[in-house]
C-alpha positions as CSV (number, residue, x, y, z in Angstrom):
1,M,0.0,0.1,-0.3
2,A,1.2,3.1,-0.9
3,S,2.4,5.9,1.5
4,P,0.2,8.6,1.3
5,P,2.1,12.0,0.0
6,R,4.1,14.2,2.4
7,P,2.6,18.3,2.4
8,S,4.7,20.4,1.1
9,R,6.5,23.0,3.1
10,S,6.4,26.4,2.0
11,P,10.2,28.2,2.8
12,Q,9.9,30.3,5.4
13,P,11.1,34.0,4.8
14,K,13.9,35.4,6.3
15,S,13.9,38.1,8.7
16,A,14.9,41.3,8.1
17,P,18.4,43.0,9.7
18,P,17.3,45.7,12.7
19,K,16.6,49.4,11.4
20,G,19.6,50.6,13.0
21,R,22.3,47.7,11.9
22,R,20.7,49.0,8.4
23,L,21.4,52.4,9.1
24,L,24.9,51.7,10.9
25,A,26.0,49.5,8.0
26,R,25.1,52.2,5.8
27,I,26.9,55.4,7.8
28,L,30.6,52.7,7.2
29,K,29.4,52.0,3.4
30,I,29.6,55.9,3.4
31,G,32.2,56.4,5.6
32,G,34.5,54.1,3.7
33,A,33.6,56.0,0.7
34,G,34.4,59.2,1.9
35,A,37.4,57.8,4.0
36,L,38.4,56.6,0.3
37,V,38.0,59.5,-1.4
38,G,39.6,62.2,1.3
39,I,42.4,59.3,1.1
40,V,42.6,59.7,-2.5
41,A,42.5,63.5,-2.4
42,L,45.1,63.8,0.5
43,V,47.7,61.7,-1.7
44,V,46.8,64.4,-4.8
45,A,47.2,67.2,-2.8
46,V,50.7,66.0,-1.3
47,Y,51.5,65.2,-4.2
48,L,51.1,68.3,-5.9
49,Q,52.1,70.3,-3.1
50,A,55.4,68.2,-3.2
51,S,56.2,69.4,-7.0
52,T,55.5,72.3,-6.1
53,L,58.2,73.0,-3.7
54,P,61.3,74.6,-3.8
55,T,64.5,72.6,-3.8
56,F,66.4,71.6,-1.0
57,S,69.3,73.7,-2.2
58,E,66.3,76.9,-2.6
59,L,64.8,76.2,0.7
60,K,69.1,77.0,2.3
61,S,69.5,80.1,0.5
62,S,65.9,81.4,0.8
63,P,65.9,84.2,3.9
64,N,62.7,84.2,6.0
65,G,63.1,88.4,6.5
66,Q,65.2,91.3,6.3
67,M,68.8,91.6,8.4
68,I,69.3,94.9,10.2
69,R,72.7,95.1,11.7
70,V,72.6,98.0,13.9
71,H,76.3,99.8,14.6
72,A,77.4,101.8,17.3
73,A,79.9,105.2,16.6
74,D,82.8,103.2,16.9
75,G,81.9,100.6,14.6
76,S,81.3,97.7,17.0
77,V,77.6,95.8,16.4
78,L,75.2,97.2,18.9
79,V,72.4,94.2,18.1
80,S,71.1,92.7,15.1
81,L,67.3,92.7,14.4
82,G,64.8,90.8,12.3
83,P,66.3,87.4,10.9
84,S,70.2,86.9,11.7
85,Y,72.0,84.2,10.1
86,G,75.3,82.4,11.4
87,E,77.4,79.7,9.0
88,W,75.1,77.5,7.5
89,L,76.2,73.9,9.0
90,S,75.5,70.6,7.2
91,Y,73.7,67.7,8.6
92,D,77.0,66.3,9.3
93,E,78.5,69.5,11.2
94,I,76.0,69.9,13.5
95,P,77.0,68.6,17.0
96,Q,75.7,64.9,17.7
97,V,73.9,66.6,21.1
98,M,72.7,69.2,19.3
99,K,70.3,67.2,17.0
100,D,69.2,64.7,20.2
101,A,68.5,67.3,22.2
102,M,66.2,69.2,19.4
103,V,64.9,65.7,18.6
104,S,63.8,64.8,22.1
105,V,62.1,68.0,23.4
106,E,60.5,68.9,20.0
107,D,59.5,65.8,18.3
108,K,60.5,62.1,19.7
109,R,58.8,59.9,16.7
110,F,60.6,62.2,14.2
111,R,62.1,59.3,13.0
112,S,59.1,57.1,12.5
113,H,55.5,59.3,11.6
114,P,55.4,60.4,7.9
115,G,55.7,64.0,9.3
116,V,52.3,64.0,10.8
117,D,52.2,62.5,14.2
118,P,48.9,61.1,14.9
119,I,49.3,59.7,18.1
120,G,50.8,63.3,19.1
121,I,47.3,64.6,17.7
122,A,45.7,62.6,19.7
123,R,47.3,63.4,22.8
124,S,46.4,67.0,22.2
125,V,42.7,66.9,21.5
126,Y,42.8,64.9,25.0
127,V,44.5,67.6,26.6
128,R,42.0,70.3,25.1
129,A,39.1,68.2,26.2
130,K,40.3,67.6,29.9
131,R,41.4,71.1,30.4
132,G,39.4,73.0,28.0
133,Y,42.0,74.9,25.9
134,W,44.5,73.9,23.8
135,A,47.6,73.3,26.6
136,Q,49.7,71.2,24.4
137,G,50.6,71.4,20.8
138,G,50.9,67.9,18.5
139,S,53.1,70.2,15.6
140,T,56.0,68.2,14.4
141,I,59.6,69.2,13.4
142,T,58.7,68.6,10.1
143,Q,55.5,71.0,10.3
144,Q,57.1,73.7,12.2
145,L,59.6,73.8,9.6
146,A,56.9,74.3,7.3
147,R,55.3,76.6,9.5
148,N,58.2,78.7,9.5
149,V,59.0,78.5,5.9
150,F,55.6,78.8,3.8
151,L,52.9,79.7,6.6
152,T,52.1,82.3,9.2
153,N,51.5,81.8,13.2
154,T,47.5,82.4,12.9
155,R,45.5,79.7,14.4
156,T,42.8,78.2,11.9
157,F,41.4,75.0,11.2
158,G,42.4,76.5,7.4
159,R,46.1,76.8,8.3
160,K,46.4,73.7,10.3
161,A,45.3,72.0,7.3
162,R,47.9,73.4,4.7
163,E,50.7,72.5,7.3
164,W,49.5,68.8,7.3
165,I,49.6,68.7,3.3
166,L,53.2,70.6,3.2
167,A,54.8,68.5,6.4
168,L,53.5,65.3,4.1
169,A,54.6,66.6,0.9
170,M,57.9,68.0,2.6
171,E,58.8,64.3,4.0
172,R,57.9,62.7,0.2
173,K,60.5,65.4,-1.3
174,F,63.1,65.4,1.8
175,S,64.8,62.5,3.5
176,K,64.8,62.8,7.7
177,D,68.4,64.1,7.8
178,Q,67.8,67.2,5.3
179,I,64.6,68.2,6.8
180,L,66.4,68.1,10.5
181,E,69.4,69.9,8.8
182,L,67.2,72.6,6.9
183,Y,64.6,73.2,11.0
184,L,68.2,73.8,12.9
185,N,69.4,76.1,10.0
186,K,66.3,78.2,9.7
187,V,64.7,77.8,13.2
188,Y,63.6,80.7,15.8
189,F,65.8,80.8,18.5
190,G,64.8,84.5,19.9
191,G,67.0,87.9,20.1
192,G,66.9,87.7,15.9
193,S,68.9,85.0,15.9
194,Y,67.6,82.1,13.5
195,G,69.5,79.0,13.1
196,I,71.9,77.1,15.3
197,D,74.9,79.0,14.7
198,A,73.3,82.4,15.1
199,A,71.7,81.8,18.0
200,S,75.1,79.7,19.4
201,R,77.4,82.8,18.4
202,R,74.3,85.2,19.8
203,F,74.1,83.7,23.3
204,F,77.3,82.3,24.3
205,G,79.9,83.9,21.3
206,H,80.9,81.0,19.1
207,S,79.8,78.5,16.7
208,A,77.7,75.8,16.8
209,S,79.9,73.6,15.8
210,N,81.4,72.9,18.9
211,L,78.3,73.3,21.4
212,S,78.7,71.5,24.9
213,L,75.4,69.2,26.0
214,A,74.4,72.1,28.8
215,E,74.4,74.7,25.8
216,A,72.9,72.6,23.0
217,A,70.2,71.8,25.8
218,V,69.7,76.1,25.9
219,I,69.4,76.4,22.7
220,A,66.9,73.6,22.1
221,G,64.9,74.9,25.1
222,L,64.2,77.8,23.2
223,V,62.5,77.4,20.3
224,K,59.2,76.7,22.4
225,A,59.1,80.2,23.6
226,P,61.5,81.8,22.0
227,S,60.9,85.3,23.6
228,R,60.5,83.8,27.1
229,Y,63.2,81.3,27.5
230,S,65.6,83.8,25.1
231,P,68.8,84.3,27.6
232,T,68.4,88.2,26.4
233,A,65.4,88.7,28.1
234,D,65.4,86.0,31.3
235,A,68.9,83.8,31.6
236,E,67.3,81.7,35.2
237,A,64.2,81.1,32.2
238,A,66.7,80.0,29.7
239,I,68.7,77.6,32.5
240,G,65.4,76.1,34.0
241,R,64.3,75.3,30.4
242,S,67.5,73.5,29.5
243,G,66.8,71.0,32.6
244,V,63.9,69.7,31.0
245,V,65.5,69.3,27.7
246,L,68.4,66.8,29.6
247,N,65.4,65.3,30.9
248,S,63.8,64.9,28.1
249,M,66.9,63.2,26.6
250,V,67.3,60.8,29.7
251,E,64.0,59.4,28.9
252,N,64.7,59.1,25.4
253,G,67.9,56.9,25.8
254,V,70.1,59.3,24.1
255,I,72.1,60.4,27.3
256,T,72.6,58.9,31.1
257,R,71.3,60.6,34.2
258,D,74.5,60.8,35.2
259,Q,75.6,63.3,32.1
260,A,72.1,64.9,32.6
261,E,73.6,66.0,36.1
262,N,77.1,66.6,35.1
263,A,76.1,69.2,32.2
264,E,75.4,71.5,34.5
265,S,73.8,74.2,33.0
266,A,73.5,76.6,35.9
267,K,77.2,77.4,35.3
268,V,77.2,78.2,31.5
269,K,78.6,80.9,30.5
270,L,76.6,83.7,27.9
271,N,77.9,85.9,26.1
272,E,78.3,89.7,27.7
273,D,76.8,91.0,24.6
274,A,73.4,89.1,25.5
275,N,73.0,90.6,29.1
276,E,73.3,93.9,27.4
277,N,70.1,95.7,26.9
278,S,70.0,99.7,27.5
279,A,71.0,100.1,24.5
280,R,67.9,98.9,22.9
281,Y,66.1,101.6,24.0
282,F,68.2,104.0,21.9
283,T,67.8,101.3,18.6
284,D,64.1,101.1,19.3
285,W,63.7,104.8,19.1
286,A,66.3,105.1,16.0
287,L,65.4,101.9,13.6
288,P,61.5,102.8,13.3
289,Q,62.8,106.3,11.5
290,L,64.4,104.1,8.8
291,E,61.2,103.9,7.3
292,T,61.5,107.5,6.6
293,L,64.4,107.4,5.5
294,I,65.3,104.8,2.9
295,D,62.8,102.3,0.5
296,E,64.6,99.4,1.0
297,T,62.6,96.4,2.4
298,V,64.4,92.9,1.7
299,E,67.9,93.4,0.9
300,P,70.2,92.8,4.7
301,L,71.0,96.3,6.0
302,D,73.8,98.0,8.2
303,V,72.9,101.0,9.9
304,W,75.2,102.9,11.4
305,T,74.4,104.9,14.4
306,T,76.0,108.3,17.2
307,L,75.5,105.7,19.9
308,D,78.6,106.0,21.6
309,P,79.0,102.2,23.8
310,E,81.5,104.0,26.3
311,M,79.3,106.9,27.2
312,Q,76.0,104.5,26.9
313,K,77.5,102.2,29.8
314,A,78.1,105.4,31.6
315,A,74.6,106.4,31.5
316,Q,73.5,103.1,32.6
317,A,75.7,103.2,35.8
318,A,74.5,106.7,36.9
319,I,70.8,106.3,36.3
320,R,71.1,102.9,38.3
321,A,73.2,104.3,41.2
322,N,71.1,107.0,41.4
323,V,67.6,106.6,40.6
324,P,65.8,106.2,44.0
325,S,64.1,102.8,45.1
326,G,60.9,102.4,43.8
327,A,61.6,105.0,41.1
328,Q,62.3,105.0,37.3
329,G,64.8,107.1,35.8
330,A,65.8,108.2,32.0
331,L,68.7,110.1,30.5
332,V,69.5,111.7,27.1
333,A,72.9,112.8,25.9
334,L,72.9,115.1,22.8
335,D,76.1,116.1,20.9
336,R,76.7,119.6,19.7
337,D,74.8,119.0,16.6
338,G,72.5,116.8,17.9
339,A,74.1,113.4,17.8
340,V,72.1,111.2,20.6
341,R,75.6,109.8,22.1
342,A,73.4,107.9,25.2
343,M,70.0,107.1,25.9
344,I,68.0,105.6,28.6
345,G,64.6,104.6,28.9
346,G,64.5,103.4,32.5
347,K,66.8,101.5,34.9
348,D,66.5,97.8,33.0
349,Y,64.8,96.8,29.4
350,V,64.3,93.4,30.4
351,T,61.6,94.7,33.0
352,S,60.3,97.2,31.0
353,I,60.8,98.8,27.4
354,Y,58.9,101.5,28.1
355,N,60.9,104.4,26.6
356,R,60.9,107.2,29.6
357,A,63.6,109.2,27.5
358,T,61.1,109.7,24.5
359,Q,57.6,108.2,25.3
360,A,56.8,109.8,28.8
361,T,55.4,113.0,28.9
362,R,55.9,114.9,32.5
363,Q,55.6,118.0,34.3
364,P,59.4,119.6,34.2
365,G,58.7,121.9,36.7
366,S,61.7,124.6,37.1
367,S,63.6,123.3,34.2
368,F,61.2,125.2,32.0
369,K,61.9,128.4,33.1
370,L,64.3,128.2,30.5
371,F,61.5,129.6,28.3
372,V,60.5,132.3,30.4
373,Y,63.8,133.5,30.8
374,L,64.6,132.9,27.0
375,S,61.6,135.4,26.4
376,A,62.6,137.6,29.3
377,L,66.2,138.0,27.4
378,E,64.8,139.0,24.2
379,S,62.0,141.3,25.3
380,G,64.8,143.4,26.9
381,Y,65.3,142.2,30.1
382,K,69.1,142.3,31.4
383,P,70.8,139.5,33.7
384,D,71.7,142.1,35.9
385,D,68.3,143.9,35.8
386,T,66.6,144.7,39.4
387,V,63.3,142.8,40.2
388,V,61.5,142.5,43.6
389,D,60.5,139.1,45.3
390,E,57.6,140.2,46.9
391,P,54.3,138.1,47.3
392,V,51.9,138.6,44.0
393,T,48.4,137.2,42.6
394,I,47.4,137.0,39.3
395,G,44.0,136.4,38.0
396,G,43.4,134.4,41.9
397,W,46.9,132.3,41.9
398,S,49.9,132.8,44.3
399,P,52.6,131.3,43.6
400,R,55.2,130.8,46.3
401,N,58.8,130.1,46.7
402,S,60.2,126.5,47.8
403,N,61.8,128.2,51.0
404,G,58.6,130.4,51.7
405,R,60.2,133.7,52.0
406,F,60.4,137.0,50.3
407,T,64.0,138.6,49.6
408,G,63.0,142.0,48.3
409,A,65.1,143.3,45.6
410,I,67.6,141.0,43.5
411,N,68.4,140.7,39.9
412,L,67.4,138.5,37.9
413,R,70.3,136.5,37.5
414,T,69.9,135.6,41.3
415,A,66.3,134.8,40.8
416,F,67.4,132.4,38.5
417,T,69.9,131.3,40.6
418,Y,67.8,130.2,43.3
419,S,64.6,129.8,41.3
420,V,62.7,132.2,42.8
421,N,58.9,131.2,41.3
422,T,57.8,134.9,42.2
423,I,59.9,136.8,39.8
424,A,58.7,134.0,36.6
425,A,55.3,134.7,37.8
426,K,56.1,138.7,37.0
427,I,57.5,137.7,34.2
428,G,55.3,136.1,32.8
429,Q,52.5,138.4,33.7
430,D,55.1,140.7,31.6
431,V,56.0,139.6,28.6
432,G,52.8,137.0,28.5
433,T,52.2,133.6,28.6
434,T,51.5,133.2,25.0
435,T,54.9,134.3,24.5
436,I,56.5,131.9,26.2
437,A,54.5,129.0,25.2
438,D,55.9,130.1,21.6
439,M,59.2,130.3,22.6
440,A,58.9,126.8,23.9
441,R,57.2,125.3,20.5
442,R,60.2,127.3,18.8
443,F,62.7,125.5,20.6
444,G,61.2,122.1,20.0
445,I,58.6,121.2,22.5
446,T,56.2,119.4,20.6
447,T,53.8,118.6,23.6
448,P,50.5,121.2,23.9
449,I,51.3,123.5,26.1
450,N,48.7,125.8,28.5
451,T,49.3,129.2,28.9
452,Q,47.6,129.8,32.5
453,P,49.6,132.0,34.7
454,S,51.1,128.7,36.8
455,M,53.1,127.3,33.1
456,V,56.2,129.3,34.0
457,L,56.3,126.8,37.0
458,G,56.5,123.9,34.3
459,T,52.7,122.7,34.4
460,S,52.6,121.3,31.4
461,D,54.0,117.7,30.1
462,V,56.8,117.4,28.3
463,R,59.2,115.2,26.8
464,L,62.9,114.6,27.9
465,I,64.3,114.4,25.0
466,D,62.3,117.4,23.9
467,M,63.7,119.4,26.5
468,T,67.1,118.1,26.0
469,R,66.9,119.8,22.7
470,A,65.7,123.0,23.9
471,F,68.8,123.6,26.0
472,A,71.6,121.8,23.5
473,S,69.7,124.6,21.2
474,V,70.8,127.1,23.9
475,A,74.5,126.0,23.7
476,S,74.8,126.2,19.5
477,K,74.4,129.9,20.9
478,G,70.8,130.0,19.6
479,I,70.7,128.2,16.4
480,A,68.1,124.7,16.4
481,I,69.2,121.2,17.4
482,V,67.1,118.4,16.1
483,P,68.2,115.2,18.1
484,Y,69.3,112.1,15.4
485,G,70.4,108.9,15.4
486,I,71.5,107.5,12.7
487,T,74.3,108.7,11.0
488,K,74.0,106.3,7.7
489,V,72.8,103.1,6.3
490,T,74.0,101.0,3.8
491,T,73.7,97.7,1.9
492,T,76.0,94.5,2.8
493,G,77.5,95.4,0.0
494,G,78.7,99.1,1.4
495,R,76.1,101.0,-1.2
496,V,75.1,103.6,0.4
497,L,71.5,104.2,1.3
498,Y,71.1,107.6,3.3
499,K,73.6,109.7,4.6
500,H,72.5,112.6,7.2
501,Q,73.7,115.7,7.0
502,T,73.5,118.3,9.5
503,D,71.7,121.3,9.0
504,T,72.4,124.2,10.9
505,S,70.0,127.3,9.1
506,R,67.4,127.8,11.4
507,V,68.3,130.4,14.0
508,L,66.0,130.6,16.9
509,V,66.9,133.0,19.2
510,A,70.2,135.7,18.6
511,P,72.9,134.8,19.9
512,W,73.3,137.5,22.5
513,V,70.3,136.0,23.9
514,A,71.7,133.0,24.3
515,A,74.9,134.4,25.7
516,E,72.9,135.9,28.4
517,M,70.9,132.9,28.9
518,T,74.0,130.6,29.5
519,D,74.9,133.0,31.6
520,L,72.7,132.3,33.9
521,M,72.6,128.5,34.4
522,Q,75.9,128.6,34.8
523,S,75.4,130.6,38.0
524,A,72.9,128.4,38.8
525,V,75.1,125.5,38.7
526,S,77.8,127.4,40.3
527,A,76.2,129.1,43.2
528,G,72.4,127.8,42.6
529,T,70.0,125.0,43.1
530,G,72.7,122.5,40.4
531,R,75.2,122.6,43.0
532,A,75.6,118.9,42.7
533,A,75.9,118.9,39.1
534,Q,79.5,120.5,39.3
535,I,82.6,118.2,37.7
536,G,85.2,120.6,37.4
537,R,84.7,122.4,34.4
538,P,82.4,124.8,33.2
539,V,78.6,123.7,33.6
540,A,75.4,125.5,32.5
541,G,72.2,124.1,33.5
542,K,68.9,123.9,35.8
543,T,67.0,121.8,37.9
544,G,63.3,120.9,38.0
545,T,61.3,120.0,41.0
546,T,57.4,119.4,40.6
547,S,54.7,119.5,43.7
548,S,54.8,117.1,46.2
549,N,58.5,115.6,45.0
550,K,56.6,114.1,42.0
551,D,59.7,114.5,38.9
552,G,62.9,115.6,39.6
553,W,64.8,117.2,36.5
554,F,68.6,118.0,35.9
555,L,69.2,119.4,32.3
556,G,72.5,121.2,31.4
557,F,75.7,121.1,28.8
558,S,79.6,121.2,29.4
559,S,82.4,120.7,26.6
560,G,79.6,120.8,23.9
561,L,77.3,117.9,25.3
562,T,74.2,118.1,26.4
563,T,72.5,116.0,29.0
564,G,68.7,115.7,30.2
565,V,67.9,113.5,32.9
566,W,64.7,112.7,34.9
567,M,63.5,111.1,37.5
568,G,60.1,109.8,39.6
569,R,57.6,107.1,39.7
570,D,55.7,105.8,36.4
571,D,52.5,105.9,38.5
572,A,53.1,109.8,39.5
573,R,53.1,109.1,43.3
574,P,55.7,111.7,45.4
575,V,59.4,110.2,45.7
576,P,60.6,111.3,49.6
577,G,63.3,113.3,49.2
578,L,63.0,114.0,45.3
579,Q,64.5,116.9,44.1
580,G,66.0,117.9,41.0
581,G,69.3,119.4,42.6
582,T,69.6,115.8,44.2
583,A,69.9,112.5,42.9
584,P,68.8,114.2,39.1
585,A,72.5,116.3,39.4
586,R,74.7,113.6,41.0
587,A,73.2,111.5,38.4
588,F,74.4,113.7,35.4
589,A,77.3,114.7,37.1
590,D,78.5,111.0,37.4
591,F,77.6,110.7,34.0
592,M,79.2,114.0,32.9
593,R,82.3,113.1,34.4
594,V,83.2,110.3,32.1
595,A,81.4,111.2,29.3
596,V,83.6,114.6,28.7
597,A,86.9,113.6,30.2
598,D,88.6,113.0,26.8
599,R,87.1,116.5,25.8
600,P,88.9,119.9,25.8
601,I,87.8,122.3,28.6
602,E,85.8,124.6,27.1
603,P,85.0,128.4,28.7
604,F,81.4,129.9,27.4
605,E,81.4,132.2,25.9
606,T,78.4,135.0,27.6
607,E,79.8,138.1,26.3
608,V,78.6,139.2,22.8
609,K,78.1,142.5,21.0
610,L,74.1,143.4,21.5
611,P,72.2,144.9,18.7
612,Q,71.9,148.4,18.3
613,W,68.3,148.8,19.5
614,Q,69.6,147.4,23.2
615,L,72.6,150.1,23.2
616,E,72.2,153.1,24.9
617,P,72.2,156.4,23.3
618,D,75.6,157.5,24.0
619,A,77.2,154.6,23.2
620,E,76.0,154.7,19.8
621,A,77.6,157.5,19.3
622,Y,81.0,156.6,20.5
623,Y,80.6,153.2,18.7
624,G,79.1,154.4,15.4
625,D,81.0,154.1,12.1
626,S,84.4,155.9,12.3
627,D,85.2,159.1,9.9
628,Q,88.6,158.7,8.4
629,T,88.4,162.1,8.0
630,A,87.8,163.0,11.6
631,P,90.4,163.7,14.4
632,P,91.4,160.7,16.7
633,P,89.3,160.0,19.7
634,E,91.8,161.2,21.6
635,Q,91.7,164.8,20.1
636,Q,88.1,164.7,19.5
637,L,85.7,166.6,22.3
638,Y,81.7,166.4,22.7
639,D,79.0,168.4,24.1
640,E,77.2,167.1,26.9
641,Q,74.7,165.4,24.9
642,G,78.0,163.3,23.5
643,N,77.8,164.9,20.6
644,P,81.1,165.5,18.8
645,I,82.1,169.3,18.7
646,P,83.5,170.4,15.5
647,P,87.5,171.6,15.8
648,D,86.8,175.5,15.0
649,V,84.8,175.7,18.5
650,R,86.5,176.4,21.1
651,P,84.4,175.6,24.4
652,Y,85.7,176.9,28.0
653,D,85.4,175.7,31.4
654,D,83.0,177.8,33.9
655,Q,86.2,180.0,35.1
656,G,86.3,181.0,31.6
657,V,89.7,179.2,30.7
658,P,90.8,177.3,27.1
659,P,90.9,173.4,27.8
660,D,94.3,173.6,26.2
661,Q,95.4,176.3,28.9
662,A,93.6,174.0,31.7
663,G,97.0,172.5,33.1
664,Q,98.4,176.2,33.3
665,S,95.4,177.5,35.5
666,G,94.9,174.3,37.6
667,Q,91.7,173.4,36.1
668,E,91.2,170.4,35.3
669,R,91.2,169.7,31.2
670,L,87.5,169.2,30.1
671,D,88.4,166.3,27.9
672,D,86.9,162.6,27.0
673,A,88.8,161.2,30.1
674,F,87.2,164.1,32.3
675,L,84.0,163.2,30.7
676,D,84.4,159.1,31.3
677,R,85.3,160.0,35.0
678,A,82.0,162.4,35.6
679,L,79.9,159.5,33.4
680,G,81.4,156.6,35.0
681,R,82.1,155.1,31.6
682,D,84.3,152.6,30.6
683,R,84.4,152.7,26.6
684,G,86.9,149.8,26.0
685,P,88.3,149.3,22.8
686,P,86.1,150.1,19.7
687,P,84.8,146.9,18.1
688,P,85.4,145.7,14.5
689,P,83.3,147.5,11.9
690,V,80.0,145.8,11.2
691,R,80.2,143.7,8.1
692,D,77.3,143.3,5.5
693,P,77.2,139.3,4.8
694,R,75.8,139.8,1.5
695,D,79.3,142.2,0.7
696,S,81.1,139.4,-1.2
697,R,84.3,141.7,-0.8
698,A,84.4,140.9,2.9
699,Y,83.1,137.4,2.1
700,P,84.3,135.5,-1.1
701,D,82.0,132.4,-0.4
702,Q,78.9,135.1,-0.3
703,R,78.2,133.0,3.6
704,Q,77.1,134.6,6.2
705,P,79.5,133.8,9.1
706,R,78.5,131.7,11.5
707,G,76.9,133.8,15.0
708,Y,76.0,136.8,13.3
709,I,72.8,137.8,13.0
710,D,72.0,140.5,10.6
711,P,68.1,141.8,11.3
712,R,67.3,142.0,7.3
713,D,68.0,138.2,7.4
714,P,64.8,136.3,6.9
715,R,66.0,133.5,9.4
716,Y,66.1,135.8,12.7
717,P,63.0,134.7,14.7
718,R,61.9,138.8,15.0
719,D,61.0,141.6,13.0
720,P,63.6,144.8,14.3
721,R,61.1,147.2,12.2
722,A,58.5,145.9,15.5
723,Y,61.0,147.4,17.8
724,P,60.9,151.3,18.6
725,P,63.9,153.5,18.8
726,P,65.2,153.6,22.3
727,P,64.3,156.0,24.6
728,A,66.3,159.4,25.2
729,D,67.2,158.7,28.8
730,S,69.9,155.7,29.0
731,R,69.4,155.2,32.2
732,E,65.7,153.7,31.2
733,R,65.6,149.8,30.3
734,V,64.2,149.3,26.8
735,R,61.1,147.9,26.6
736,P,60.3,146.5,22.9
737,Q,56.6,146.2,21.7
738,P,55.0,142.9,21.4
739,P,56.5,141.5,17.8
740,L,54.8,141.8,14.8
741,D,54.6,137.7,14.8
742,Q,53.1,137.8,18.2
743,G,50.9,135.1,18.8
744,R,51.4,133.1,15.8
745,P,53.4,129.8,16.3
746,Y,57.4,129.5,15.4
747,P,57.7,128.1,12.3
């Protein structure tokens, strides 16, 4: 019997994968495809980038910017700024300790990664996520080289992506040894030094080919933060960082612990120039002027300056030795042509790069009286004129003297010598504060000047370099002095791009005004407030002290050198005991004794011929041009008004005796000698005749003689036609009317 047929089974449908698994699979496929496309794109980008990279030889010779070597007045190199390169050292010439130190501290896996270190990147991202900020970099040596040569230091993802591509391309084109050679010869180590040889010469004074382990550790430690760890900025920080490098070398197994401990980085001898920083105040002031002097921005330059290294050292020592505790000090020294021989902007450049000699504006105190008395002298005052020291009130302002007393009638010289404030206030009221402000601007004060009555005591802020310039112009007999620091700019091949030329054509005041001002300032140092500035040779100067002893000034000149000193606190708080005649005057003296030691002693020329409008009428009659047909002076007779008597007129005395018979009658002869004795005059030798500077017979080269001012000369700062003729009474002091250019700034 046949078995019944089995029922057929329909195939069971397979269950579909979960939806989440399908989505994951799809993402993986898309991600894989995207990664593959990205890898292909990266490979293509790397190959394209590698094909456009310069050759190894081209990278060796390419500069990173303009190198500037700054020379002192004696030709020595003050500082090298910008990319400063030493000799290029090949890979085999670089000491092994230098290569090991750099790899250990900057890129431990340098020999194994393809230019980008995934482990380093992962570690950097982890630290970022943990701390909340980027605290650790993942850049390899190759990436740093790519950034230094081709990119900027801006922190963007686009720049970072380009850096990765460049690093991979460089690893494709160059060997590891070539990359390390480029890196060690081009990376920035601080102090303007690019490359290990420039850094070694800058910091240690010798080539990098014979670096010791300790020196190599110091240099390798600079790459992380050149400005922070540079020996020129902080020697202790540089030494401390070298210890980190030595520990990294021990961990990498390139040196032993004993070798690290015996390295003794603390005993590394730094080049003395590395610690010299005061000259940077000067270079920071002078070098920006290159933009207006030359157009060259690529070719390496040699800049020749006016700075005297010995004077600079003396200035730094004088400031540090005399500045009160907690205060700052500044000094500027100008030669007779305006050359800056020394400049100190603060006690220490590393601690503060703020240049108080050229940037700070502070009240000058009584040193501003220079412009008060210059205005007075130009307006007709004389050093021996009598003035009264007494209480005075001007517009509700009542100045008082520093000693709290009033001395009564004194002359102008005494008032300046002891810096009497009431006399300065009276002068300001007489000649006008606007006139004094114009005088200050004429002499180079560039800061705003108020015209309140108290301005005569120095209440307007000024700069030290401007005040020093003003005193130097007085020392130059009234000729304008302009400070300058650059004498010449040349290329490294010797091509001259700029050469300084001194301009002596601008006359600020007449020579007799400058001479009388010098006379007053010499008295202030000899017997007045500036006695501490005496150096055993003629010195003219002025002190300045502001209210509550916040600022102390001394400015003066001797033997052709003008020096200004300021001391005070940056926050303008009082400094106990600070006065212009104390610490600033002592610093001036300490500096000047060294600065002018090799210069001849020069007495001041304080006696010059006064202009015609300041001569007394009888003196004008005597000193007039001589007439060749007239009798000799000993035979010429004068009447009571000083007029010459014709020879045919025979005057008689009150007894009726002719002069030629006075000796016979026992009466005194009525001649020139008698008039001189009666009037108390001392004629002295007659001056040489005044020569017209435009007379080619007197001056064949048709140039005006130095120091002589012809009233017709357009350079003369005042129009003589604005002054009225002198009064008939010779005893009355001449008081000229305000000049025609009153109220307008002096050009």
